[in-house]
C-alpha positions in Angstrom: 0.1 0.0 0.1 1.2 3.5 -0.8 1.2 6.4 1.5 -0.9 8.4 -1.1 -3.9 6.2 -0.8 -6.9 7.7 1.1 -9.7 5.8 2.7 -13.2 6.4 1.4 -14.8 5.6 4.8 -16.0 8.8 6.6 -14.4 9.5 9.9 -17.0 9.9 12.7 -16.8 10.4 16.3 -17.2 7.8 18.9 -20.4 9.3 20.0 -21.7 9.0 16.4 -20.7 5.4 16.2 -22.5 4.8 19.6 -25.6 6.4 18.2 -25.5 4.4 15.1 -25.1 1.2 16.9 -28.3 2.1 19.1 -30.1 3.0 15.9 -29.3 -0.5 14.6 -30.5 -2.2 17.7 -34.0 -0.9 17.2 -36.5 -3.8 17.1 -40.1 -4.7 17.4 -41.6 -1.4 17.1 -39.6 0.4 19.7 -39.0 4.1 19.3 -35.6 5.2 18.1 -33.3 6.9 20.6 -33.3 10.8 20.8 -30.1 12.1 19.1 -28.5 15.4 19.5 -28.5 17.6 16.4 -24.7 17.7 16.2 -24.6 13.7 16.2 -27.6 13.6 13.6 -25.8 16.0 11.3 -22.7 14.1 11.6 -24.5 10.8 10.7 -26.3 12.4 7.9 -23.1 14.0 6.5 -21.3 10.7 6.6 -24.3 9.1 4.6 -25.1 6.6 7.4 -28.5 8.1 8.3 -31.4 9.9 6.4 -34.6 11.6 7.2 -37.9 10.7 5.5 -38.5 12.7 2.4 -41.6 14.4 4.0 -39.5 15.6 7.0 -41.7 13.8 9.6 -40.6 10.8 11.7 -37.2 9.8 12.8 -34.0 8.9 11.0 -33.2 5.6 9.5 -30.0 3.8 8.9 -28.9 3.7 5.1 -27.1 0.8 3.5 -23.9 2.5 4.0 -24.6 2.8 7.6 -25.3 -0.8 7.9 -22.0 -1.7 5.9 -20.0 0.5 8.3 -21.3 -1.2 11.3 -20.9 -4.7 9.8 -17.3 -3.9 9.0 -16.5 -2.9 12.5 -17.3 -6.2 13.9 
């Protein structure tokens, strides 16, 4: 590997990773955890979560977010 290669995986904070893991654990109709606006913006900016198109409801994990979590294990 050369030193000039860059990673295409976004760097996110430990808090954002924790929040993404909590969002992934949602099952059986439970509500999503409340996220602070800065964590939400960080996850949206990384492409790991998205808002519904109508602007109502809560964030949901994207395929990129699921892949990120899977690769961490």
